[in-house]
N, C-alpha and C positions, 0 to 999 in steps of 0.2 A: 522566472523563466524568461526566455528571450522570445517573446511573442508581441505582436503589434496589437494595440488596443485602441483603435480609433472608433469614434461613434459612427463614422461613415467611411469605412475602408474601401479602397478601390485597388484592385490588383491589375496591373497592365503587363502583358507579355508581347514580345516582338512578333511580327508576322513573318511567314516564310513561304514555303512552297504552296502553290495553288492546288487545293483539294478540299473536299468536304470533311467536316469533323462533326462529332455528335456530343452533346452535353446532356448527361443524365444524372440521376441521383438515386441513392439507396438509403433506406432507414438504417440507423446506426448499427444494428445487430446483424446486418447482411453485408459481409465484407467483400469487396471486389477483388478480382484477380487481375494480373497485368495483361490479360488477353481478351478483355471485354466481357468476362463472365463473372460469376459469383463463386467464391471458394466452396469446395465440395461439402465441407462440414456444415455450411450455412445454407446450402442449396436445398431448401425444403419448401413445401407449400407456403405461400405468403411472401416468398422472396421475389419481389417484382421490381422492375426498373420504373422509376418515376420521372415524369416530365414536369412535375411541379412539387414543391415541398409544402406540406401543411402540418404544422406542429402546434401542440398545446403545452404549456408549461406554467409552473407557479413562479412567483417572484422570488428573487434570491437564489436562482438556479441557472443551470445551463440547459440548452436544447441543442442537440447535435445531429449531424447527418454526414453522409459521404457525397461529394461531388466527383463525377468521373467523366473525363474527357476521352473519347474514343477516336482513333484515327488509324487507318490502314496504310497510310503513307507517311514517310518522315517529314516533319514540319516543325516550325516554331509557332508559338501561340501567345495570345494574351487573354487573360481571364480577369474579370472584374466581379466583385461582390459588393452590392450596394444595399445597405440596411440601416434603419434608423436606431439600432441598438448596437452596443459593442460586439465586435466579431473577431474571433481568432481563427486563423487559417493555417493548416499544416499540410505539408506534402507527405503522403504515405509512402514509406519505403517498402518495397516488396522483397522479402527475405526468401532465399532458397533454403528450405527446411530439410535437413539431411535425413530425419527419420522416415519421411515418406516421399522425398524428392519432388515436392510441390512448392509453389510460391504462395506466401501469405503476407498481407500488409500488417505491419505492427508498429515499428518505430515511426514517430511523427516528427518531422523536421519543420520547425517554425518557418513560415513563409514571410520574409520581409517584403514590404510593399514599396514600389511595384515589384512583381515577381515574374521571372522569366523561366520557361522550361521548354523542353522538346519531347516529342514522342518519335522513336524510343528514347529513353533516358540513357545517355552515354555513361553516367555514373553507376546506374543500377545494373547495367550489362546483362540484360535479359534478351536472349534471342527470340525474335518474333513478338516483342512487346507491342501492343496496339492500344493500351489504355494507361492513363495516368490518373491516380486518385488523390483526392484532398479530403481531409477531415475538417469539418466546419463546426465551431462552437459559437452559438449565440448566447451571450451573457445577458441575463435579465436582472438588473439591480433590484434590491428589495423595495426601493421607492418608485419603481416603474409604474406608470398608470396602467391599470388593467384595461386592455383593449386589444384589437388585432393590429399587428404591425406587418407591413408589406415591404418587400424588396425584391431583388433579383440577382441572379448570377449570369454573367455574360462571358462566352468564350468567342474569341475573334481570331481570324487568320486572314490571309489574302483572299480566301474564297468567300468570306462573309462572316456574319455574326450569328450566334444562337443565344437565346435567352431562356432562362429557367426561373419561373416565378417562385418566390419564397413568402409564405404567410405564417406568422406566429401569433397564436391567440394566447395572451397572457391573462391568467385568472387572478382573482384577488388574493388567494392564499399565498403565504410567505413560507418558504422552507426554513425551518429553524437553523440557527448557526450550529448548535450542538448536534452531534451525531447520535442516532439511536444505538448504533454498534460502532465501537472503535475498531477500525481496520488498521492493524499494525503491520508495518513493513520492516522486516528484520534484516540485520547484516552483522558482519564481524570484522573488526579491525579496520585498517586503512591500506593494507598492501594491495588490495584490488583497485583502489584509487590510483596508486602509483602505476599499476599495470595498464589501466584504461586511459590514463591521461599523461603519456610520456612527454608531450610537449608542454602542457600546462604546468606539470610538476618536474620540469627538467632540472631544477636546482634544489629539489627536495632530497634530503638525505635522511632516511629512516633512522639511522643510528645517531643522529645529532639533534638534540632537542631544540637547539636554537639555530637551525639551518635557515638559509636565505629563502628556501621554498616554503617555510612554515606558514606564511600568510596565505599563499595560494592554496595550501592544503585545507586550512580552516575555512577559506572562502568556498572551496568545493564541498566540504562537509555541510556548510550552511545551505548551499544550493540543493543538496539532496534532501535536507529537511524541508526546504521550501517547496520542492516539486511535489512531494507527498502531501504536505499540508494544503497546498492549493488544490489538490485533487481529493480532499476530504480524508486523508490518511495521516498516520503518524509514522515516524521513522525511529527505529531503535538501532543503535550502533554499539555493540559490545566491544569494550576497549582492552580486553585481555584474552590471552590464549589458554589452552587446556592445561598448561603447566604454570599458569599464573602470571606470566610476563605481561606487564601493562605498558601499552604505548604511551609515550610521554605526554601527548596532548589530552589524554583521558584522565589524568590524575594530577593533583598538586605535587610539587616537588617536596620531598621529605628530608629531614636531617635529624641526627641524634639516634638514640637507641633506648629501649626500655622506657622507664618513666620520663626520660628526657626527649623521647621522640616527639617531633612537632612538624608543622607545615613550614617549610623554609620559603616557599614562593607560590603564590596563586596566579602568577602572571599568565602563563600559557593556558592553564585551566580556564581562567576567566575570559581570555580572548576566545577560546573555543566555546564555552558554555554560556557566558554572560548574555550574548544576544539571543540565545535560545531560551534562556530561563527568564529573561525579562520581556521577551516577545518582540524585541526590536528587529530581530532577523526577518520578521514577517511584516514589517511596517508597510511595505509597498505592495502587498498582495491584496487581492479582492476580499479575502476573508479578514484582513486587518491584523494588527499586532496582537499576539496572544502567546503566552508561555507554552512550551512543549508540555504535554500532560504527564509524560512518563520519561524516566531516564535511568539507564543502567549506571549504578555506581561502579568504580573500579574495584570495589571490595571483592576479594576472593581469598582462598586459604594462604596465598603468598603475599597479599597486600591488604592493609599496610604493614602487617607483621609477617615475617618469614615462617612458613609452616615447619621449618626445622625446630622451632621452639614451641610448637603446639603443646598445650598443657602446662607450660611454664608461666609463672606470674608475669614475666616480661612480655609474653605474647598478648595477654589480656591488657596490660598497661599500654602497649603500643596501639592496639585496636581502639581502646577507649579514648586515648589521647587524640588520635587523628579524627575519629568520628565525632568527638565532641567539638573539635575545631571546625569540622565541616558544618555541623549544625549551627554554630555561632556565625560562621562566615555567610552561610546561606540566609540566616535570619537578618543579619546586618544588610545584606544585599536585597532583602525583601523578595527572595526567591521562594515564595510560598504557594505558587500555583502549580507546582510539579510534584509528582510522587517519585521519590528517590528510592530505587530498588536495590536491596541487598540480594543478589542473585548469584547462584553457583552453577556454572555451566559445564563443569568437568565431569568426566567419567573415569573410573579407575583403570579401565582397559587402555586408556591413553597413557598410563604410567606416569602421570604427573603427581597424583595423590592417591592414598590408599582407601578412598571412599568415594562413592558416587554423590555428586551434588545435583546432577541433572537426571531425571527419570530414574529415581531410586528403585532398585529391586530388592535390596536387603534391608529389613526393618531396622537393624542396628545402626544404619547410617543416618537415621532420623535424629540420633543423639547429637550430631554435629549441629543440626538446625537449632536444637534447644540451647546449646551452648552459645551459639552466635546471637540468638535472640536475647539471652540473658545479658550478654555483653552490650548489645545494642541498646537495651533498656537502661543499662548503667550509663551509657554515653549520652543519651538524648533526654533532655528535661521532659518531665511528664506533660506539661502543657505547651510544648513548643509548637509554634505555628508552622514549622517546617515539617513536611510529611515524609517520613521514612516508612518503607514497607518491606517486610521479608517476603520474597517471592519464591515459589517453587514451581518448576515445570515437571509434570508428573504424568505417568501413564500406567506402568505395570502395577504399582501399589497405590493407585489413586485413592481407592476407598479406605484403605488402611491409613494413609497419610491424613485424609480428611479427619479421621477420628483422633489419631495420635498427636497431630500437630495443630489441633484446634487452639486458637489463641496465640500460636507461634507464627504461623503463616497467615498473612492477610491478603495475599495476591496469588491466585492459583491460575496456572496455564496448563490446560489438560488436553490430551489427544481428543479430537472432536468426537470420533466414534466411541472411544472408551468412556468418556464422561457420561454418555447416554446409557451406558450399562447400569448406571446408578441414578435412576430418575429422581430419587429424593434428595440427592446431593446438592443440586443447584439451589433450590429454595432454602435449604438448611444453611449453606455457606453464605448466601446473600442475607439471610436473616441475621447472621453474625456481623454483617457489614463488610464481608470480604468481597474483593474484586474477583470475578470469574471470567476468564477467557478460554477459548479453545484454540488449537493450532492445527495447521495442515500445510499443504503445498499450494502451488499456483497452476492453473490450467495451462497446458501447452497450446501453442498457436493452432495446432491441428485439431484441437477440440472445438466443439460447437461454441460459438461466441458467448452464448448465454451462460455457460458453465462458470464464468467469472462472477456471476451473481449468486451462485448457490451457497457458498459459505457465509456471506453476509446475511442472506435470508435465513439460512438454517440457524445462525446465531440469534437472530431476532425471534424466530419461532420458538426456539428452546430457551429464550430469556437469559442468555449469557450476555456479558457486557462487551465482549470484543472477540476478534479473531486474528490470529497471527499467521501471516504468510512467512514461513521461517527463513526464507532466503529470497531476496527480491532485487538484487543489484549485480547479479552475475550472468551476463548474457553469453559468456563463452569467449573463446579466443578470436573467433571470426564470425560474429553474428550477422554481418551484412551479406555474406555470400555462402555461409555454411552454418546456419542457425541450428542448434541441437534441441529444437522444441521450444526454447525460451521459458521453460517452466521454473527457472531460477531467477527470473528478472521481470520487472515491470517498467524498467527504464533502461536507456542506453546512453553511452557516452556520446556527447555531441562533438567531440574533438575532430572527428572526420569532417565535420561541416564548419569548422572554425568556431565552434561554440564551446567555451571553456566551462562546461557543466553538463548536466544530464538533460536528455530530451524524453518526453513521455512516450507511452505506447497506447495503441488503441485499447488494449485490455485495461490499462489504468484508467482511461477515460470512461469506458463502459462501467467499470467498478465505481468510479466517482458518481456517475449518473444514477446507479443503483443506490448508493449511499444517500444521495440527496432525496431520492424517492422514499427510502426507509425513514429518513428523518421526518418527512411530512406524514407518512403513515403512522409513525409513533405518536405524533402530535394529535392525530385523530382519535387516539385511544382515550383522550380526556373527555370526549363527548360521545363516542360510540363504544359498543361492546368490543373489547379487545378480542375475545374468543370468536365473535362473528367475523371480525376483520381477518383474523388468522385463517379461518376456514375458507373464506372467499379468496384470499390471496393464494393459498396453496392449491385450491381448485383451479384457479386460472393459470398458475405457474406450471403445474405438471399433472393436473387432474387427480390429485390425491386428497386425503383428509389429514388433519393435524396429527391424528394418531399414527399415521404412517411415517411421521418424522421422528418418532421415538425409536430407541434401540435397546429396550430393556430385556429382550428375550434371548440375548446371545448366550451360548453355552460355555464359552471359554472361561468366564469369571468363576465358574464352579470348580475348575481344575486348580491344583496347587500352583501358585504363581511361579515358583522356581522350575516348574515343568514347562512353562511357556517358552516360545522362541519367536523371532520376528515373523516367520512364516505363519505361525499360529495367529498372530495379529491380523495379517493380511487376509487369511481365510475367514476369520471371525467377522471381519468388516464387509466382506463381499456381499452377503445378502442384503445388508443395509444400503450399501452404495448402489446396488442394482436398482433400488427404487427410484434413483435419480438419474438413471442412464437414459440416453436417447431424448434429451431435452430438445424442445423446439427452439430455433434461433430467435423467434419472436415471443418466447415465453415471458420475458420481462416486460415487453411492450404491453401485453395483456394485463399484467399486474399494474403497470403505471397507469393505464387507462382507468382502472378501477380506483386507484388512489386519487387521481385528479378528479374523477367524478364525485367521490365521497368528500373531497376537499372543497367542492362547490364549483367545479369546472365543467359541468355538463354542457354538451354542445347545444 
């Protein structure tokens, strides 16, 4: 990411008109608005303005807060932040949100140092703006000495200076590198990159595999992997469409047919995936170089063999030849730290193929999984160090698939509410060694800030391995001035600010902070009773008991599956979701306080 990481950063802004300004702060879950207030959804008891910052955090983690400069007169400012640990500062962009015609801060624009800004901000174009907000990340390296660190923020103008003290108490505990819950950020293809980066990819031609813009495209793809990785997430990018067409950068070039089909060139594939699979794409991040844990393969009914020949010996020969070459190539490259997924994303209603691969409703379609599994086993040596997994995303027939595809599917991604209709499924699947994730959406900006923590926490409480936000890179055609809720994105194109890559959002940062807390909480289970920890966490989060987080009493599963429709799903999940309505914006702060206390960070 394009952020400054000095151990003693100082931000200077030019002085302007003579008038008084005010420098205040907010805890991270209370988002400011551009008029000197707090956004309505976060405006609850406990939402108070602060004249000093007092934080506690474990080592190997971030501590975050909002700085807000208020002024009722147009002026130029300078702001400085002095602190003895690394600091990242971002300017918060206030989006006009069309669903409710209100302003919300979300996109975070890295502030290069020294930084200059005005109130009102001419670029943000908000009539009556009286406040500019900044998101501040304090980074605590794992080897930091446990003690209290002090610094200050200063805002200056021709009328004088204001200072806001910052204190950070660092406890001895270290947040584990590995996450307790994998937070997956999903996307499809690359056409959205071309749309969001017209200047950066001006020379990229989607129809030409060797276009002059190819390097920029791969650089952008890696940038998206990095931004999610640095914020404790993973990035999944599916490289084929519903009819099976594979974008060139997602698959090796093939040649020949039938028993003669082979990989003609790995060049573009290796330039795309090599740095991701050996971890070098993440070398200069704070989390260090590490291979991506999961990757969609380009395998689908139309690749590597054409579905026109399904059931013919040539189809199987082409599949086995290419997958065997993949295994050998990955093994020779030592790409053994990633799970390579054979995943089918199509639905027959899209008229690409005559069977459902995604969210199967008809039991007969399971036969295709069995055939592909048999071919995969034929292609991959039994003791290969390269990890291939058959993945199924399921909802309608989840319970049936768990039974019928046992030993075939080893990676399950299940609708979050639907999985909980089958309470015995999770321990049974995990006993088999299967990976179990759930999936759902992303909270819109108008939702209470704490809602971004609900899915990760629910995943941890229900003991699944991960959660998929099914679309996280689509901010819409004009997110800066007409955001449509932002529930399909957690990042924004930085091209508007001459940044050739993505910039994060406040929601992504809040999610990151939740995940680092969960990693520490999960580590406590080695010495404390997990059940007692769970009960205390949910009590603090929303005054519930762990039993309230189950969903085993839904009536819909008793009806014949082919009688269900999408509206039935929504209605069946409403009572369960109602238990998590009206969250307090500081709900996660209460959870964090408990985690730090149990980790040995009592005041």
